[in-house]
N, C-alpha and C positions, 0 to 999 in steps of 0.2 A: 615180216610185215612190210608192205611196200607203200610208197606214197601214192595217193590218188589225186590226179589233177583233172579238173573238168575241161574237156576239150572245147565245149561250146562257147566259152567266154574268151578265147584267145584272139579273136578277130577284132574285138572292140577296143576302145582306148583303155589302157591298163593303168590303174591307180597304184597297185602294189604288185611287185614281182620278186619272188624269192626263188633262186635257182640253186638247188643242191646245197642249202645252207646248213652248216653245223656250228654248234657253240659248245665249247668245253670249259669247265671250271675245275680248278685244282683245289682240293681240300686236304689239309694236313691232319692226319689222324693221330690222336693221343689217347692212351688208355685211361689216364686219370688215376692210375695206381702209383703208390709211392715207390715201389720197386722199379718202375719203369721211368722214373723221373729223369735220370741221366740219359737214357736212350731217347726219350722224347725231346730233350734239348739238343743232343748231338746229331741224331739221325732219325728224325720223325718220319713216319710212314706217309707217303704221298698217295692220294686217291684222285683219279681223274673222273669227273662226272660229266656225262654228255647230256646237256640240257636239250639240245636240238640235234637230230641225227639225219642229215641229208634231206632237209625239208625243201620241197618245191611247191610254190603256191602262187596263183595269180588271182587278183581281185579287180574287177572292172570298176570304172568310174560310175557312181550312182548305185552301187550295190550296198545292201545292208547284210553284213556277214557276222554270224555268231562264231566265235573262236573258243572252243571249249575243251575241257579235259580234266582229269583228276589232278589233285595237288601234285606239283612237281612234274607235270607233263610237258611244260615248256611254254605256257601261254604268256606269262608276263615277260619272259625272256624274249619272245618274238616281238612283243609290243615295244620293248626297250631297244631292240635292234632296229626296228622300223622307224623309230623316232630319233635314232642316233645316240641314245644314251649308252648302249653297248655296241661293240663291234663283233661280227661273226668270226669264228675261228677259221672258217673256210666257206666258199660259196659267194654268190653275187646277190646284191640287194639293190633294188631301185624303187623309189617312192615318188610318184608324180614325175617320173623320168629322171630323177636326181639320185645321187648317192647320199644316203643319210650321213655317211662318214665325212665326205668331202664337201658337201654343201649343206651342212646342218643349219646354219643361220638362215640361208635362203629358204630352206625347206620348212623351218619352223614358222615362217611367215605365211605358209600355205596350208599347214596342218594344225590340228589341235589335239591335245592329250590330257586326259583326266584319269588319275589314279584314285580309286575309291577312298583310301585312307590318308590321302595327302591333300593339302590345300595351298593355293597361291595367294589366298586372301591375307591382308594385313590384319593380324589378330586383334590389335588394339585400336582399330580405326573402323569407321563405317564402311560397308562394302562399296559404296559409291566412290570412296577415295581410292580403293584398289582398282576400280574400273577406270578412273581418270588417270591413275598411274600407268596402267597398261596402254591407254590411248597415247600418252606422251612418250613413253619409252619405246613403244613399238611404232610410233609415228603413224598411227592409223588415221587415214583421211577423215576429216570432220563429218562428211556426208555418210561414209561407211559406218563410222562409230554411232552416229545418231540413229541410222536405220536399224543397225543391229541391236542397239540398246533398247529401242522401242519394241522390237520384236521379242527379245528375251524377257523384258520386263512384263509384257502382256502374257506371253505364252507360258512362262514359268512362274507367274503370279508373284513378282518381286516388288510390286509397287510399295507395299508397306514395310519392306525390308531394306530398302536402299540406304536409309540413314541409321541402320542398326549395326552395332559393332559385331565383327565376325565371331568374337568369343562368346557372344550372347545368342548365337543361332543354334537351333537344334540340328541334329545330323542331317535330316531331310532338307532343311532350309540351307544349310551350308553346301550340300551337294548341288542344289539348284543354283546357288550363287556361283559355285566353282564352274558349273557347266556354262552358265551365262558368261562368265569372264573368259572362258576358253573360246567362246563363239564371237567375241567382240570384233575380231579382225576378219570375220567371215571366211573361215577355213574351208577348203574344198574337201578335205579328208579329216576325219576325227577318229582317234583311238580311245576307247573307253575300257578301263580295267576295273571290273567289279563296280559299276556305277550305282547299282541298286543295293549294295551290301549294307545291311543293317537298317534299311529304310522301312517305315511303316507302310501299311497298305495304300494310304492316300498319297504319300510322297512317291512311292514306287509307281503308282498309276500316272501321276503327273509327269514323271521322268520318261516313262515308256511312251506315252502319248506324244510328248514333245519330240522325242527322237524319231518316231515314225513320221511325224509331220514334216520335219525339216528334210528328212530323206525323200519323202514323197513330193513335197512342194518345191524344194530348193535343189534337189538332186545331190545333196551332200552324201559322200561316201562314208559309211560307218562300219568300223570293225569293233566288235564289243566282246569282251570276255566276261563270263559269269559262271558261278556254280549253280545258279537257279535256272534249270532247264526250261521251266514253264515260262519264265520271263523271256528267255531267248527264243522260244518257239513263237511267242506272240510278236516279238519285235522283228526278227530276221527272216529273210526268204531262203537263206542258205546257211548250212552249218558245217564247220570244219572241226572234226574231232581229233585231238592229239592223244597218243598213248605212248609213253616212254620216249618222248622226243620225236616221234614220227607221226605223220598224218595217216590215221587209220580209216578215216571216212571223210568224204567231201561231197555234199549233195543237199537235197531238200530234206525237210523233216519227214515227209511222207516216205521218201526212200529210206531214211534212217529207220523208221518203224518196220519196214519190210525185212530188215536184217534179222529180226527176232520173230518173224511171222507177223501176221496182221492181227495183233491182239486187240480184243474188244471186251468191254465190261458191260454187264447188264444188271440192273438193280430191280428187284421185284418187291412191291409193297402189297401186303395182304391184310385181311381183316378177319378177326375171329380167333378164338382160343384154339391152340393146337394146329393151326393152319400151316405154320412154318415147317414143322416136321413132315407134314404130309406133302407140302410143296417140294421140299428137297428130295424126299424119297421118290416121289412120283416123277419128278423131272429127271433124276438120275436113271430111273427105270426106262423112261421114254428114250433118252439119249443112248443108253446102252443098247436098247433094242434096234437102234438105227446105226450102231457102230460108231457113235460119236461120244464126246465127253466134254464136260465143262468143270472147271475147278471152283469149288466154293471158297470165297475169300472171307466173307463175314456173314453172320446171321444174328438176329435178335428176335424179340417177340412179335415184331410186325414187318420185318423186311429181311431180305438176304441178297447178297451180291455175288455174281459169278464172273469168271473170266474164261473166254474161249477164243480160239483162233479162227478167224473168218475164212482162212484158207482151208480149214477142215470142215467147218459147218457155217453156212451163210447166215446172215442176220435173218433173212426170210425164213429159213428152216428153223432157226432157233425160236423165232416168234411163233411159228406153226406148232412147235412142241409146247410152248408156254400156253398157247390158246386152248389146249386140252386140259389145263389145270383149273381148278375151282378156287375161288376166294381171292384172286388177284385183282387189286383195285388200281394199281398204277405200275408203269414200267418206265425205266430210265436207261438209255443206252449211251455210252461214251467210249471214246478210244482209251486205251490203256495210257496212264500218265507217262509223259516223255521221260520223267525221272527214272521210272522203272525200266524203260527200254535201255537207257544209257547205262544204268547200273548193271544190267545183265551183260551189256557189251563190254564194260570195263572188266567185269569178272571173267568173261570169256577170253579177253585179250591178255589179261594177267596170267590166266591159267595156261 
C-alpha cells in the first residue's frame, strides 16, 4: 500500500505538511497466567506497534479535510502529532510553517484543538467564567475576544447557556461550548477529533452548519476525524483515508465512490396486492434479457429497493426497463451510502 499525495495542492500556501512521518509505540506483552508470572516480571515480551507508517500529507490553507479510518488506523495519533502532544518517531512535520515540537506555545496561539470526549471547561463554574479565564491566560486582545464571543454565541446558540455550569450541560451543549472556547482566540487552523460523537440530530446539525460556515466565510482551515462518514461527506471537500497507519486514499468523495464502482440505489413503490413479486420477477427478466443485473436489497408489501452499478447499466437504461412495469407509483434514486463504500474498501484493504 502506498501513500497518495495530491499534486494539485502543492503550489498554494500550506497549512499542514507531513513528510514521511512514522510513529511507533512500545507495548509490553504479559500472558496473565500464573505460571508466567516470573517471566512477565523478569523478561516481559516487547511488541512494537506502528501507528503511522511513512505518512506524507499536505493540506492547504482554507481546506476542509476529512481524516478517516478504522479504529487503530492512526487518526488521533496524527492529530496529536500535528498539535505537538506527541512527537513522531521519524519524519518531518510543519504546521503553519512551524515545528509543533519546537514552537508548541507559539503554534497553539494560532491553532485550535477539540477532542470529542474531553473538555477544557471548568466543571463547577458557568461557561462564561471559562471563557474569561482563557481571555486572560491567553492574553487575547479585547477586540478579538469580543468579536469572536459574539460570533460563537450567535452561531452556536449559546446565549442561554453562558451562565450555566459546565456540569449541568448536555453532551451537545458541552460540545458547542468547547468549540466556542476553542475559537475565542480566532485560530487559523483547527483540528477536531470526533466532534459529533454521541450528539443528537439537532446538536449534530448545529455543529456541522457552524463548521461549514466558518470555513466558507472566514477561510478557517479544518481537519476533522470521525467514524460517521455521512457527516464527513456533508462537511468536507476532501477525504484522506488511513489503513494500518498508511494513507490509502486522498481525494474527493466522488473519486472515493468510483473505487468500488459507481453504485446507485433505486427504490420502487407500487400499489396493489401481489405487485411486489411481479415487479421483482419482471424486472429481473428484463435486465437479464439485456445482459444486466441489479441486486435486490429489501422488499416489503408496497416497495422494493435495488442496487446497481451505473458503469454497467446507466440510470437512463434502468428507468427504461422500469417504465415497462405495471403498478409503479413512485421512484426514488440515491447514491449508495458512503458508509457502505468505505466499509467495502476497509474489507478489501484488510484482505
